[in-house]
C-alpha positions in Angstrom: -105.2 -82.2 -50.3 -101.5 -81.2 -51.7 -102.5 -80.5 -55.0 -100.7 -82.8 -57.9 -98.9 -81.4 -61.1 -102.0 -82.3 -63.2 -103.5 -79.2 -64.7 -106.7 -79.3 -66.8 -108.1 -76.5 -69.2 -111.8 -75.6 -68.8 -113.7 -73.9 -71.8 -117.1 -73.3 -72.0 -119.5 -71.5 -74.1 -119.8 -68.3 -72.7 -119.9 -66.2 -69.7 -123.4 -65.1 -69.8 -125.7 -68.5 -69.0 -125.6 -68.9 -65.5 -126.0 -72.6 -66.5 -121.9 -72.5 -67.7 -120.7 -70.7 -64.8 -122.5 -73.8 -62.5 -120.4 -75.6 -64.9 -117.2 -73.9 -64.5 -118.0 -74.1 -60.4 -118.5 -78.0 -60.2 -115.6 -78.5 -62.5 -113.0 -76.8 -60.2 -114.9 -78.2 -57.0 -114.1 -81.7 -58.3 -110.7 -81.0 -59.8 -109.8 -79.1 -56.4 -111.3 -81.8 -54.6 -108.9 -84.5 -56.6 -105.8 -82.2 -56.2 -105.6 -81.2 -60.1 -105.4 -77.5 -61.4 -107.6 -76.4 -63.4 -108.1 -72.6 -65.8 -111.7 -71.9 -66.9 -111.6 -70.4 -70.1 -114.9 -68.7 -72.3 -115.5 -66.5 -75.0 -115.9 -62.7 -73.8 -118.8 -62.7 -76.8 -120.9 -65.4 -76.4 -121.3 -68.6 -78.2 -118.6 -66.7 -80.6 -116.6 -69.7 -82.3 -114.0 -67.3 -83.7 -113.0 -66.4 -80.1 -113.4 -70.1 -78.6 -111.2 -71.5 -81.2 -108.6 -68.6 -80.5 -109.1 -69.8 -76.5 -108.6 -73.7 -77.6 -105.2 -72.4 -79.3 -104.4 -70.7 -76.1 -105.2 -73.6 -74.0 -103.0 -75.8 -76.2 -100.0 -73.2 -76.0 -100.6 -73.7 -71.5 -99.5 -77.4 -72.3 -102.2 -78.8 -69.8 -102.8 -82.6 -69.1 -106.1 -82.5 -71.0 -108.7 -80.6 -71.9 -112.6 -80.2 -71.3 -114.7 -78.2 -74.2 -118.0 -77.4 -74.7 -118.2 -76.2 -78.1 -120.4 -73.5 -79.3 -120.0 -74.3 -82.8 -117.9 -77.6 -82.9 -117.2 -77.6 -86.6 -115.8 -74.2 -86.2 -113.2 -75.7 -83.6 -111.9 -78.7 -85.6 -108.5 -77.2 -87.3 -107.3 -76.5 -83.6 -108.8 -79.6 -82.4 -106.4 -81.2 -84.8 -104.0 -79.3 -83.6 -104.4 -80.3 -80.4 -105.0 -84.1 -81.1 -101.7 -84.0 -83.2 -100.0 -82.4 -79.9 -101.3 -85.8 -77.9 -103.5 -83.8 -75.6 -106.4 -85.7 -74.4 -109.6 -83.9 -74.8 -112.9 -84.7 -73.3 -116.2 -82.9 -74.4 -119.5 -81.9 -72.6 -122.6 -80.7 -74.0 -121.5 -80.8 -77.8 -118.8 -82.3 -79.5 -117.0 -82.3 -82.9 -118.5 -84.7 -85.4 -114.9 -85.0 -87.3 -112.4 -85.5 -84.2 -114.1 -87.7 -81.6 -113.3 -86.9 -77.8 -111.6 -89.3 -75.2 -115.2 -89.0 -73.7 -118.2 -87.1 -74.7 -120.8 -86.3 -71.3 -124.2 -85.2 -72.4 -127.8 -86.2 -71.5 -130.7 -87.0 -73.7 -131.7 -83.8 -75.3 -134.9 -85.2 -77.1 -136.0 -87.1 -74.5 -135.6 -84.0 -71.8 -137.4 -81.7 -74.6 -140.3 -84.4 -75.1 -140.6 -85.0 -71.4 -140.9 -81.6 -70.4 -143.3 -80.8 -73.4 -145.4 -83.5 -72.5 -145.5 -81.9 -68.9 -146.6 -78.6 -70.3 -149.3 -80.6 -72.5 -150.7 -82.5 -70.1 -150.4 -79.5 -67.4 -153.3 -77.5 -69.7 -154.8 -80.2 -70.5 -154.5 -81.8 -73.6 -155.7 -78.5 -75.7 -154.5 -75.5 -76.8 -151.8 -73.2 -78.6 -148.4 -73.7 -77.9 -145.1 -71.4 -78.7 -141.5 -73.0 -78.8 -138.5 -70.9 -78.3 -135.3 -72.9 -79.6 -131.9 -72.4 -78.8 -128.5 -71.4 -80.9 -128.7 -73.6 -84.1 -125.1 -73.9 -84.4 -125.1 -75.4 -81.0 -125.4 -79.6 -80.9 -128.3 -79.8 -78.1 -130.6 -77.4 -79.9 -132.2 -79.4 -82.7 -133.0 -82.5 -80.6 -134.5 -80.3 -77.9 -136.5 -78.5 -80.7 -137.6 -82.2 -82.3 -138.5 -83.2 -78.6 -140.5 -80.5 -78.1 -142.5 -81.2 -82.1 -142.7 -84.6 -81.0 -144.5 -84.1 -77.7 -147.1 -82.0 -79.7 -147.6 -84.4 -82.4 -148.5 -87.0 -79.9 -151.0 -84.4 -78.7 -154.1 -83.9 -81.2 -155.6 -81.0 -79.2 -152.3 -79.2 -79.3 -151.7 -76.7 -82.0 -148.0 -74.8 -82.3 -148.9 -71.3 -82.8 -145.2 -70.0 -83.2 -141.5 -70.8 -83.1 -138.7 -68.6 -82.6 -135.0 -69.2 -82.1 -133.8 -67.2 -78.8 -130.2 -68.5 -78.9 -129.5 -69.5 -75.6 -129.6 -65.9 -74.2 -132.1 -64.5 -72.3 -132.2 -61.1 -74.0 -133.0 -62.7 -77.2 -135.6 -65.2 -76.2 -137.1 -62.0 -74.4 -137.3 -60.2 -77.7 -138.5 -63.7 -79.6 -141.3 -63.7 -77.2 -142.3 -60.4 -77.2 -142.8 -60.5 -81.1 -144.7 -63.6 -81.0 -147.1 -62.2 -77.9 -147.8 -59.3 -80.2 -149.0 -61.3 -83.1 -150.4 -63.7 -81.1 -153.7 -63.1 -79.4 -154.2 -66.5 -78.1 -151.3 -68.4 -76.6 -151.8 -71.3 -73.7 -148.2 -71.8 -72.6 -144.5 -71.9 -74.2 -141.7 -74.3 -74.3 -138.4 -73.0 -74.3 -135.0 -74.8 -74.4 -133.3 -73.5 -71.6 -133.9 -72.2 -68.4 -131.8 -69.0 -68.8 -134.1 -67.9 -72.1 -137.1 -68.9 -70.2 -136.2 -66.6 -67.2 -136.6 -63.6 -70.7 -140.0 -65.4 -71.9 -141.3 -65.0 -68.2 -140.8 -61.2 -68.3 -141.9 -60.9 -71.5 -145.4 -62.6 -71.0 -145.2 -60.5 -67.5 -144.8 -56.8 -69.2 -147.6 -58.1 -71.7 -149.6 -58.5 -69.1 -150.6 -62.1 -69.9 -150.4 -65.3 -68.0 -149.4 -69.2 -69.2 -147.6 -71.8 -68.1 -143.8 -71.7 -69.3 -141.6 -75.2 -69.2 -137.7 -75.5 -70.1 -134.4 -77.0 -69.5 -131.1 -77.2 -67.3 -132.4 -76.8 -63.5 -130.3 -73.9 -62.5 -131.0 -71.9 -59.6 -132.5 -68.9 -61.1 -134.9 -71.5 -63.0 -135.5 -73.0 -58.9 -136.6 -69.6 -57.7 -138.9 -69.2 -60.5 -140.4 -72.6 -60.3 -140.7 -71.5 -56.3 -142.8 -68.6 -57.2 -145.1 -70.4 -59.6 -143.3 -68.1 -62.7 -141.8 -71.4 -64.0 -143.7 -74.9 -64.4 -140.9 -77.3 -64.5 -137.6 -77.6 -65.9 -135.8 -80.4 -67.6 -132.3 -81.4 -65.6 -129.9 -81.0 -68.2 -127.8 -79.9 -65.4 -124.7 -78.3 -66.5 -122.8 -78.7 -63.1 -123.4 -82.4 -63.1 -122.4 -82.8 -67.0 -119.1 -81.0 -65.9 -118.6 -82.7 -63.1 -118.9 -86.0 -64.6 -116.6 -84.6 -67.7 -113.8 -83.8 -64.9 -114.3 -87.0 -63.0 -113.8 -88.5 -66.6 -110.9 -86.6 -67.3 -109.2 -87.5 -64.0 -109.7 -91.3 -64.6 -107.9 -91.0 -68.0 -105.0 -88.7 -66.6 -104.4 -91.1 -64.1 -104.6 -94.3 -66.5 -108.0 -95.9 -65.7 -110.8 -96.9 -68.2 -113.4 -94.7 -69.3 -116.2 -94.8 -71.5 -116.5 -93.1 -74.8 -120.1 -91.7 -73.6 -121.9 -90.8 -70.5 -125.8 -90.2 -71.0 -127.3 -88.8 -67.7 -131.0 -89.6 -67.2 -133.9 -87.4 -68.0 -135.0 -85.8 -64.6 -138.4 -83.5 -64.4 -137.6 -80.8 -61.4 -140.8 -79.1 -60.3 -141.6 -77.1 -57.3 -142.7 -80.4 -55.2 -139.3 -82.2 -56.2 -137.0 -79.3 -56.3 -135.2 -79.3 -52.9 -132.0 -80.8 -54.5 -131.4 -78.5 -57.0 -132.7 -75.7 -54.5 -128.8 -74.7 -53.9 -126.1 -72.7 -54.9 -123.9 -74.3 -57.3 -121.0 -74.2 -54.6 -123.2 -75.9 -52.1 -124.6 -78.7 -54.4 -123.2 -82.2 -53.6 -120.7 -83.3 -56.1 -121.4 -86.8 -58.1 -119.2 -89.6 -57.6 -118.0 -91.5 -60.7 -119.8 -94.5 -59.8 -123.0 -92.3 -59.9 -122.3 -90.8 -63.1 -120.8 -93.6 -65.0 -123.7 -95.8 -64.4 -126.4 -92.9 -65.9 
């Protein structure tokens, strides 16, 4: 298809988390299929709000038709978002959003429900009894607190489960691996780990392996590396907070908005638990995963 003049800038949180690489791939694929150009930007320092704010200002200077944004720290971007709003540029947010400056559309999944469901899956696996650890995400991210609350809700619903340890992994593999190392050094008995994203879970799994221990681990995202971990038995299950699908939905909404069509203020994708038994649809590279349709994402 010949490319139209439409240009979208997509800004993600970092270039380290493979889930956001999936988001960028999916967004570019949807844009290209519709004949739109897309520029992808992300901070070189993972989740750096100052750098991301500068990137948002850079995007404004590009004078695109729209901006897609997954903010690392939404409040920190509000001053530049106000400039974007004043310039009349539409913003579609995904994963996280400003509380002060509403986007034209926000695309996400139910973080609390995802975490509670995947946490309950772990608890069922260990027979409803035991001691578990939680590795949280980045406190500045909109997704982190609901996922922690979901894990805690699953634990509170199971009288035989004790929360043995809780640490912050900042949604980064190395941070989560270091946090889990400390937990393992201080907890002689641990029956499982609930981790707020797949990228951190890979670090947690490595820390467990290096310590010569074994326990089920659950996480969130359903990125390709996590599917490999599912199939190897290193990961018990993941909840499909599918960054690629979320970004695809955001791109579809952006294109509809630019073409004068109606879009909802919010799109919430459904909770899906992915295991080694049902992972075939996710067991593909991001370039090979099927693209969702507007009808699919608009109805959840």
